[in-house]
C-alpha positions as CSV (number, residue, x, y, z in Angstrom):
1,X,22.0,-9.7,-11.2
2,X,21.8,-10.7,-7.5
3,X,25.5,-10.3,-7.3
4,X,25.5,-6.7,-8.7
5,X,22.6,-6.0,-6.3
6,X,24.5,-7.3,-3.3
7,X,27.6,-5.5,-4.4
8,X,25.4,-2.2,-4.7
9,X,23.8,-2.6,-1.4
10,X,26.9,-3.6,0.6
11,X,28.9,-0.8,-0.8
12,X,30.2,1.3,2.1
13,X,28.7,4.4,0.6
14,X,25.3,2.9,0.3
15,X,23.5,4.7,3.3
16,X,20.6,2.2,3.8
17,X,21.5,0.4,6.9
18,X,18.2,-1.5,6.8
19,X,18.8,-2.7,3.4
20,X,22.4,-4.0,4.4
21,X,20.6,-5.9,7.4
22,X,18.0,-7.4,5.3
23,X,20.4,-8.7,2.9
24,X,22.7,-10.2,5.5
25,X,19.7,-11.7,7.2
26,X,17.9,-13.3,4.2
27,X,15.0,-10.7,4.3
28,X,15.1,-9.8,0.5
29,X,12.9,-11.2,-1.9
30,X,14.7,-10.6,-5.2
31,X,13.5,-11.3,-8.8
32,X,15.1,-10.4,-12.0
33,X,12.5,-10.3,-15.0
34,X,13.4,-10.2,-18.8
35,X,10.9,-7.5,-19.3
36,X,8.0,-5.7,-17.6
37,X,5.0,-8.0,-17.4
38,X,2.3,-6.9,-15.0
39,X,0.7,-10.5,-14.5
40,X,4.0,-11.9,-13.6
41,X,5.0,-9.2,-11.2
42,X,1.6,-9.3,-9.5
43,X,2.0,-13.2,-9.2
44,X,5.3,-12.8,-7.5
45,X,4.3,-9.8,-5.3
46,X,1.1,-11.8,-4.1
47,X,3.4,-14.7,-3.4
48,X,5.7,-12.3,-1.3
49,X,2.5,-11.2,0.4
50,X,1.2,-14.5,1.2
51,X,4.6,-15.6,2.4
52,X,4.7,-12.4,4.9
53,X,1.1,-13.3,6.1
54,X,2.2,-17.0,7.0
55,X,5.3,-15.8,8.7
56,X,5.6,-12.0,9.3
57,X,9.0,-10.7,9.6
58,X,10.8,-7.7,8.3
59,X,11.5,-8.1,4.6
60,X,11.7,-6.4,1.2
61,X,10.6,-7.0,-2.3
62,X,12.9,-6.1,-5.1
63,X,12.4,-6.6,-9.0
64,X,14.9,-5.7,-11.6
65,X,14.4,-5.9,-15.3
66,X,17.0,-7.0,-17.8
67,X,15.7,-5.3,-20.8
68,X,15.9,-1.8,-19.3
């Protein structure tokens, strides 16, 4: 899934320069889940927030779902 996301973001027609920059710089926290599960999503999101608070830097949080 990460390979497809990378291909999508790095496509020359994709307009978001910030997403491209974050992807190249390792600033994207990406998670693929089998299904929508609020407790697991919240756990991953809180981990992302905790990491940011320890070391603030420009970053983005992305979740995709396999069952949708």
